[in-house]
C-alpha positions as CSV (number, residue, x, y, z in Angstrom):
1,M,0.0,0.0,0.0
2,A,1.5,3.3,-1.1
3,D,2.2,6.0,1.5
4,R,-0.5,8.6,1.8
5,E,0.5,12.2,1.4
6,L,-0.4,14.3,4.4
7,V,-1.0,18.0,4.2
8,P,-0.1,20.0,7.3
9,L,-3.0,22.1,8.8
10,N,-2.8,25.4,10.6
11,T,-4.6,25.2,13.9
12,K,-3.7,28.7,14.9
13,M,-5.5,30.4,12.0
14,L,-8.7,32.1,13.0
15,S,-11.8,32.2,10.9
16,P,-12.5,35.5,9.1
17,A,-15.2,36.4,11.6
18,A,-13.1,35.6,14.7
19,K,-10.1,37.4,13.2
20,K,-12.2,40.5,12.6
21,A,-13.2,40.4,16.3
22,F,-9.7,39.8,17.5
23,D,-8.2,42.6,15.4
24,F,-10.8,45.1,16.6
25,L,-10.4,44.2,20.3
26,T,-6.6,44.1,20.3
27,Q,-6.6,47.7,18.8
28,E,-9.0,48.9,21.5
29,V,-7.8,46.9,24.6
30,V,-4.1,47.3,24.7
31,G,-1.7,44.7,26.2
32,Q,-4.3,42.0,27.1
33,D,-4.2,39.7,24.2
34,M,-4.8,36.5,26.3
35,S,-8.3,37.7,27.3
36,I,-9.2,38.8,23.8
37,L,-8.0,35.5,22.3
38,A,-10.1,33.6,24.9
39,I,-13.2,35.5,23.9
40,T,-12.7,35.2,20.2
41,E,-12.0,31.5,20.4
42,A,-15.3,31.2,22.4
43,L,-17.1,33.1,19.6
44,E,-15.6,30.8,17.1
45,M,-16.8,27.8,18.9
46,F,-20.3,29.3,19.2
47,N,-20.4,29.6,15.4
48,S,-19.4,26.0,14.9
49,P,-21.4,22.7,14.9
50,L,-19.4,21.5,17.9
51,R,-20.7,24.2,20.3
52,N,-22.4,23.1,23.5
53,P,-26.0,24.4,23.1
54,S,-26.7,24.1,26.9
55,H,-23.7,26.3,27.9
56,P,-23.1,30.1,27.6
57,I,-20.8,31.2,24.9
58,F,-18.2,32.1,27.4
59,V,-17.9,32.4,31.2
60,G,-14.6,34.0,32.2
61,L,-13.1,35.4,35.4
62,F,-10.9,38.4,34.8
63,L,-8.6,39.3,37.7
64,G,-5.5,41.5,38.1
65,P,-4.6,45.1,38.8
66,S,-7.2,47.9,38.6
67,G,-7.4,50.0,35.5
68,V,-5.8,47.6,33.0
69,G,-8.8,46.7,30.9
70,K,-11.0,44.2,32.6
71,T,-14.3,46.2,32.3
72,L,-13.0,47.8,29.1
73,T,-13.0,44.4,27.4
74,A,-16.7,44.0,28.0
75,E,-17.3,47.6,26.7
76,K,-15.3,47.0,23.5
77,L,-16.9,43.7,22.9
78,A,-20.3,45.4,23.1
79,Q,-19.1,48.1,20.7
80,F,-17.9,45.4,18.3
81,L,-21.2,43.4,18.4
82,F,-23.8,46.1,18.9
83,E,-21.9,49.3,18.0
84,D,-22.4,50.7,21.5
85,P,-19.9,50.3,24.3
86,C,-22.7,50.5,26.9
87,A,-24.8,47.7,25.3
88,F,-24.4,45.1,28.0
89,T,-26.0,44.2,31.3
90,K,-23.8,45.3,34.2
91,I,-24.3,43.8,37.6
92,N,-22.5,45.8,40.4
93,C,-21.8,43.0,42.8
94,S,-20.9,45.5,45.5
95,E,-24.6,46.2,45.6
96,L,-25.4,42.5,46.2
97,S,-23.5,42.1,49.5
98,Q,-26.7,41.1,51.4
99,E,-28.8,38.0,50.6
100,H,-32.0,39.9,50.0
101,E,-30.1,42.1,47.5
102,V,-29.1,39.1,45.5
103,A,-32.9,38.4,45.1
104,R,-33.1,41.4,42.8
105,L,-31.5,39.2,40.1
106,K,-34.5,36.9,39.9
107,G,-37.4,39.2,41.0
108,S,-40.4,38.6,43.1
109,P,-42.6,35.5,42.9
110,P,-46.3,35.9,41.8
111,G,-48.5,37.5,44.4
112,Y,-45.6,39.4,46.0
113,I,-44.9,43.2,45.8
114,G,-42.7,43.9,42.8
115,F,-44.0,41.0,40.7
116,I,-44.1,41.8,37.0
117,D,-46.1,39.8,34.5
118,S,-43.6,39.5,31.6
119,T,-46.4,38.8,29.1
120,S,-48.4,42.0,29.8
121,P,-48.5,44.9,27.3
122,E,-46.7,47.1,29.8
123,A,-43.8,44.6,30.2
124,R,-41.4,46.6,28.1
125,K,-41.8,49.7,30.3
126,S,-41.9,47.9,33.7
127,P,-38.8,47.4,35.8
128,H,-37.6,43.8,35.2
129,P,-35.5,41.5,37.3
130,L,-31.8,42.1,36.6
131,L,-31.4,38.8,34.9
132,S,-34.7,38.7,33.0
133,Q,-34.6,37.7,29.4
134,W,-35.6,41.2,28.3
135,N,-32.9,42.8,30.4
136,I,-30.1,40.8,28.7
137,D,-31.7,40.7,25.2
138,K,-32.7,44.4,24.9
139,Y,-29.3,45.6,23.7
140,H,-29.0,43.3,20.7
141,H,-32.7,43.8,20.0
142,E,-32.3,47.6,19.9
143,Y,-29.3,47.3,17.7
144,L,-31.3,45.1,15.2
145,T,-34.2,47.5,15.2
146,K,-31.8,50.2,14.0
147,V,-30.1,48.0,11.4
148,H,-33.4,46.6,10.1
149,R,-35.4,49.8,10.6
150,D,-36.7,49.9,6.9
151,E,-37.7,46.2,6.9
152,L,-39.6,46.7,10.2
153,R,-41.3,49.8,8.9
154,A,-42.4,47.9,5.8
155,I,-43.9,45.1,8.0
156,V,-45.8,47.7,10.1
157,D,-47.1,49.5,7.0
158,R,-48.3,46.2,5.5
159,A,-50.0,45.3,8.8
160,N,-51.8,48.7,8.8
161,A,-52.7,48.2,5.2
162,M,-54.2,44.8,6.1
163,K,-56.4,46.6,8.7
164,T,-57.4,49.2,6.2
165,G,-58.1,46.5,3.7
166,D,-60.4,44.7,6.2
167,I,-62.3,48.0,6.7
168,E,-62.6,48.5,2.9
169,I,-63.9,44.9,2.4
170,S,-66.4,45.4,5.2
171,T,-67.6,48.6,3.5
172,V,-68.0,46.9,0.1
173,L,-69.9,44.0,1.7
174,K,-72.3,46.4,3.4
175,R,-73.0,47.9,-0.1
176,R,-73.4,44.5,-1.6
177,F,-75.9,43.4,1.1
178,A,-77.8,46.7,0.6
179,E,-78.1,46.0,-3.2
180,E,-79.3,42.5,-2.4
181,S,-82.0,43.8,-0.1
182,K,-83.2,46.2,-2.7
183,A,-83.2,43.4,-5.3
184,K,-85.3,41.2,-3.0
185,E,-87.7,44.0,-2.4
186,I,-88.2,44.7,-6.1
187,A,-88.6,40.9,-6.8
188,R,-91.2,40.8,-4.1
189,R,-93.1,43.7,-5.7
190,I,-92.9,42.1,-9.2
191,R,-94.4,38.8,-7.8
192,A,-97.1,40.7,-6.0
193,I,-98.2,42.7,-9.1
194,V,-98.2,39.5,-11.3
195,A,-100.3,37.6,-8.7
196,R,-102.7,40.5,-8.3
197,R,-103.4,40.6,-12.1
198,G,-104.0,36.9,-12.3
199,G,-100.7,36.1,-14.1
200,K,-102.2,37.1,-17.5
201,S,-99.5,37.6,-20.1
202,K,-100.8,40.9,-21.3
203,F,-100.1,42.4,-17.9
204,R,-96.6,40.9,-17.8
205,K,-95.5,43.4,-20.4
206,S,-96.8,46.5,-18.7
207,A,-94.5,49.6,-18.4
208,E,-94.5,49.3,-14.6
209,L,-93.2,45.7,-14.6
210,K,-90.7,46.6,-17.3
211,A,-89.3,49.4,-15.2
212,L,-89.1,47.2,-12.1
213,R,-87.4,44.4,-14.0
214,E,-84.8,46.9,-15.3
215,K,-84.1,48.0,-11.7
216,L,-83.9,44.4,-10.5
217,A,-81.3,43.7,-13.3
218,N,-79.3,46.7,-12.3
219,H,-79.2,45.7,-8.7
220,K,-78.2,42.2,-9.5
221,K,-75.5,43.5,-11.8
222,E,-74.2,45.8,-9.0
223,M,-74.4,42.8,-6.6
224,F,-72.2,40.7,-9.0
225,R,-69.7,43.6,-9.4
226,L,-69.4,44.1,-5.6
227,T,-69.1,40.4,-5.0
228,K,-66.3,40.2,-7.5
229,I,-64.4,43.0,-5.7
230,V,-64.8,41.3,-2.3
231,V,-63.5,38.0,-3.7
232,Q,-60.5,39.6,-5.4
233,R,-59.5,41.7,-2.4
234,S,-60.0,38.8,0.0
235,L,-57.8,36.5,-2.1
236,R,-55.2,39.3,-2.5
237,M,-55.3,40.0,1.3
238,H,-55.1,36.3,2.1
239,G,-51.9,35.9,0.1
240,G,-50.5,39.1,1.6
241,E,-51.5,38.0,5.1
242,Q,-49.8,34.7,4.7
243,Q,-46.6,36.4,3.7
244,L,-47.0,39.0,6.5
245,R,-47.3,36.2,9.0
246,V,-44.1,34.6,7.6
247,D,-42.2,37.9,7.8
248,I,-43.4,38.6,11.3
249,A,-42.4,35.1,12.5
250,A,-38.9,35.7,11.0
251,A,-38.7,39.1,12.7
252,K,-39.6,37.6,16.0
253,K,-37.1,34.7,15.6
254,N,-34.3,37.1,14.7
255,G,-35.1,39.5,17.4
256,W,-36.2,42.5,15.3
257,Y,-39.6,42.3,16.8
258,Y,-39.6,41.3,20.5
259,D,-42.4,39.0,21.7
260,F,-42.3,38.9,25.5
261,E,-44.4,35.8,25.7
262,H,-42.2,33.9,23.3
263,P,-38.8,35.7,23.4
264,P,-36.5,35.2,20.4
265,T,-33.7,32.6,20.5
266,E,-31.2,34.3,18.2
267,L,-30.2,37.3,20.3
268,L,-26.7,37.6,21.7
269,S,-26.0,39.2,25.1
270,I,-23.1,40.3,27.3
271,I,-23.4,40.2,31.1
272,L,-20.7,41.8,33.3
273,F,-20.6,40.8,37.0
274,D,-18.3,43.6,38.3
275,E,-16.2,43.0,41.5
276,V,-17.8,39.6,42.0
277,E,-15.9,38.9,45.2
278,K,-18.1,41.5,47.0
279,A,-21.3,39.7,46.4
280,H,-23.1,37.5,49.0
281,P,-22.3,33.8,48.6
282,T,-25.9,33.2,47.4
283,L,-24.8,34.7,44.1
284,F,-22.5,31.8,43.4
285,S,-25.3,29.2,43.6
286,H,-27.2,31.2,40.9
287,L,-24.0,31.4,38.8
288,L,-23.6,27.6,39.1
289,E,-27.1,27.2,37.7
290,I,-26.3,29.5,34.8
291,M,-22.9,27.8,34.1
292,D,-24.3,24.3,34.3
293,K,-27.5,24.6,32.3
294,G,-27.2,27.9,30.5
295,K,-30.6,28.8,32.1
296,F,-31.8,30.6,35.2
297,Q,-35.3,30.5,36.7
298,L,-36.8,33.8,37.8
299,G,-39.2,34.4,40.7
300,D,-42.2,34.4,38.4
301,G,-41.3,30.9,37.1
302,S,-40.1,32.1,33.7
303,I,-36.7,30.9,32.4
304,T,-33.9,33.2,31.2
305,S,-31.6,31.6,28.6
306,F,-27.9,32.4,28.7
307,Q,-27.0,30.1,25.9
308,N,-26.2,33.0,23.7
309,S,-24.4,35.0,26.4
310,V,-20.9,36.1,27.0
311,I,-20.5,36.3,30.8
312,I,-17.5,38.2,32.2
313,L,-16.8,38.3,35.9
314,T,-14.2,40.8,37.2
315,G,-12.5,40.8,40.5
316,N,-9.9,42.7,42.5
317,V,-8.8,39.8,44.8
318,G,-5.2,40.4,46.0
319,R,-5.4,44.1,45.4
320,D,-3.1,45.1,48.3
321,D,-0.5,42.4,47.3
322,I,-0.6,43.6,43.7
323,A,-0.2,47.2,44.8
324,N,2.9,46.2,46.8
325,L,4.4,44.3,43.9
326,L,3.7,47.3,41.6
327,T,5.3,49.7,44.0
328,G,8.3,47.5,44.3
329,E,8.8,47.1,40.5
330,G,7.8,50.6,39.5
331,R,4.8,52.4,38.2
332,M,2.0,50.7,36.3
333,G,4.1,47.6,35.7
334,F,7.4,49.1,34.5
335,R,10.4,50.6,36.1
336,Q,10.7,54.3,35.9
337,G,12.9,55.1,32.9
338,Q,12.9,51.6,31.6
339,V,10.6,49.6,29.3
340,Y,9.1,46.7,31.1
341,S,10.5,43.4,29.8
342,P,9.0,40.0,30.8
343,E,12.4,38.4,30.2
344,T,14.1,40.5,32.9
345,I,11.3,41.2,35.3
346,D,9.1,38.5,36.9
347,L,6.3,40.9,37.7
348,N,3.6,39.1,35.6
349,R,4.5,35.8,37.2
350,D,4.4,37.2,40.7
351,I,1.1,38.9,40.2
352,Y,-0.4,35.7,38.7
353,R,0.8,33.7,41.7
354,V,-0.6,36.1,44.2
355,V,-4.0,36.5,42.4
356,V,-4.5,32.7,42.0
357,E,-3.8,32.1,45.6
358,K,-6.3,34.8,46.7
359,M,-8.8,33.5,44.2
360,K,-8.7,30.0,45.7
361,E,-9.2,31.5,49.2
362,T,-12.1,33.7,48.0
363,F,-14.2,31.7,45.6
364,P,-15.9,28.2,46.0
365,P,-13.9,25.5,44.2
366,E,-17.1,24.3,42.4
367,F,-17.4,27.8,41.0
368,I,-13.8,28.0,39.8
369,G,-14.1,24.5,38.3
370,R,-16.9,25.6,36.0
371,L,-15.3,28.7,34.6
372,D,-14.2,28.5,30.9
373,K,-11.2,30.7,31.6
374,V,-9.4,32.5,34.5
375,I,-7.3,35.3,33.2
376,V,-5.0,37.5,35.2
377,F,-4.6,40.8,33.4
378,R,-1.0,42.0,33.1
379,P,0.3,45.3,34.3
380,L,0.6,47.9,31.5
381,T,4.0,48.4,29.9
382,Y,5.2,51.9,28.9
383,D,4.5,51.0,25.2
384,A,1.0,49.9,26.2
385,V,0.3,53.2,28.0
386,S,1.5,55.1,25.0
387,K,-0.8,53.2,22.8
388,I,-3.7,53.8,25.2
389,L,-2.9,57.5,25.0
390,D,-3.1,57.3,21.2
391,I,-6.6,55.8,21.5
392,L,-7.7,58.5,24.0
393,I,-6.5,61.3,21.7
394,R,-8.3,59.6,18.8
395,D,-11.5,59.5,20.8
396,L,-11.0,63.1,21.7
397,H,-10.9,64.0,18.0
398,T,-14.1,61.9,17.4
399,E,-15.9,63.6,20.2
400,L,-15.0,67.0,18.8
401,V,-16.3,66.0,15.4
402,K,-19.5,64.7,17.0
403,Y,-20.3,68.0,18.6
404,K,-19.4,70.0,15.4
405,S,-16.3,71.4,16.9
406,A,-13.7,69.6,14.8
407,L,-10.2,70.6,15.5
408,V,-6.8,69.2,14.5
409,V,-5.0,68.7,17.8
410,N,-1.3,68.0,17.6
411,I,0.1,66.9,20.9
412,E,3.9,66.9,20.9
413,K,5.9,64.1,22.4
414,P,7.2,66.0,25.5
415,V,3.5,66.6,26.4
416,R,2.7,62.9,25.8
417,D,5.5,61.9,28.1
418,F,4.3,64.5,30.6
419,L,0.8,63.0,30.6
420,I,2.1,59.5,31.1
421,D,4.4,60.5,33.9
422,K,1.5,62.3,35.7
423,S,-0.7,59.2,35.3
424,M,2.0,57.1,37.0
425,E,1.6,59.1,40.2
426,R,-1.3,57.0,41.3
427,T,-0.6,53.4,40.3
428,E,-3.8,52.0,41.9
429,Y,-6.0,53.6,39.2
430,G,-4.0,52.2,36.2
431,A,-4.9,53.6,32.8
432,R,-7.9,55.4,34.3
433,M,-5.5,58.0,35.7
434,L,-4.2,58.6,32.1
435,K,-7.7,59.5,31.0
436,S,-8.1,61.8,33.9
437,R,-4.8,63.6,33.2
438,L,-5.7,64.0,29.5
439,K,-9.0,65.6,30.6
440,K,-7.3,67.9,33.1
441,Y,-4.4,69.1,31.0
442,V,-5.8,69.0,27.5
443,K,-9.6,68.4,27.1
444,N,-10.7,71.0,29.7
445,K,-8.4,73.6,28.2
446,L,-9.8,73.0,24.7
447,V,-13.3,73.4,26.0
448,R,-12.4,76.8,27.5
449,L,-10.7,77.9,24.3
450,L,-13.8,76.9,22.3
451,N,-16.2,78.5,24.7
452,T,-14.3,81.8,24.7
453,G,-14.1,81.9,20.9
454,Q,-10.3,81.6,20.7
455,L,-10.8,78.4,18.7
456,K,-13.4,77.3,16.2
457,A,-14.0,74.3,14.0
458,G,-11.3,73.7,11.5
459,D,-8.4,75.3,13.5
460,V,-5.1,73.4,14.0
461,V,-4.0,73.4,17.6
462,V,-0.4,72.6,18.7
463,V,0.1,71.5,22.3
464,K,3.7,72.1,23.6
465,L,5.3,71.5,26.9
466,E,6.7,74.7,28.5
467,T,8.0,75.8,31.9
468,I,5.6,78.3,33.4
469,N,6.4,79.8,36.8
470,G,8.9,77.1,37.4
471,K,6.5,74.3,36.6
472,Q,6.1,72.3,33.4
473,K,2.7,72.6,31.8
474,P,1.1,72.1,28.4
475,A,0.8,75.3,26.4
476,F,-1.7,75.8,23.5
477,Y,-1.0,77.5,20.2
478,K,-3.1,77.9,17.1
479,E,-1.6,77.7,13.7
480,K,-2.1,81.0,11.9
481,K,-4.1,80.6,8.7
482,Q,-2.2,81.8,5.6
483,T,-4.1,84.5,3.6
484,R,-3.8,84.8,-0.1
485,D,-2.3,87.9,-1.5
């Protein structure tokens, strides 16, 4: 038997959809490729025939220093999927420290104060339990209603046309029955005249009978015409109604139209349990139910499906130990004046060890064992902080364009270094401090310059670092527009 030729396969290659998600998230969440890869791999599994239909898409525990991208990952995933960084269900576990507070997740049972009938017409407006199907589905549903706005409007218009058509057919039928009544009355009069005159043929050709017979023929002709209209419109409406029902069913299934009694099964959702270690232990029994079955029973007996959900749990366990490690190694994960290097500094490994130890002390083992991934986020390197600053400056330009105050803001490198150094003064806030410093030294100043009329849309602004009264501060200049001679 001849040797078979084997072709090597590339198991590291992502599918086009997964690569698109990975590329977007790695551009937005800097320095945390492990968490992003875990999520994109989960999305890839979800879109394959090998997925587990009774398990959420992904359940991950994100731990590590504060301000390095744990919550940001959920925000950017929401932006990628639904074009809105706020389009996810956030559960602040610090507000669930008491057992009765955890009950807010599932709501009140029937007959109790706070019970909401999810099938009622007012269900959309009523406050739902935190983990109701509507609460987790609504973001994808709202996104789809925007994307398919024209198709939805067409369905609504057709439904209204059907109602109008019913009214028109009813009106035509009334006219047809009126013609029939008139025809019957004329036929009765003809029979009475003929009977009164003894049925003699010479009287059958009288002018009176001739006129009545002409009226009878006209009424019958009109009856036939109206009957034909009713039949034609009914057939046309029946065909349109059948197609309308098909289109409405498809819209319900895909989530464009939300049926509270029979929620759609195709909607994706993101749920973030923030600072999960602060919640009452009762929460973990609920999470075990979700992780085991992909479902959760609410107080009213209804079931919320999490089978299309990405569930992210964040925690700050070992915060003090991490702070000590960061202080010993330098600011935000790198030595001052040096680029952080994993080959020369064991900070990542030390933080991972501390966090995993604290995790085992804090969370039940059965909870840890059911997680898809436990990811310890790394401290930010200088290069990562610099890239984050690029993103923040890009977002600043986008914000200015959004409010019709588009400026070209050129921030020179000494100012960038100044902002990074200032953000390193409070290591416990991570990259959040960088955003705060950019707002204090740049954004607030631009707002003042715009409000005082010193800047207007289209101006080019240069931000330099200068020493003012013995202190280094950003200084703002506007490029003078050249005038033609």
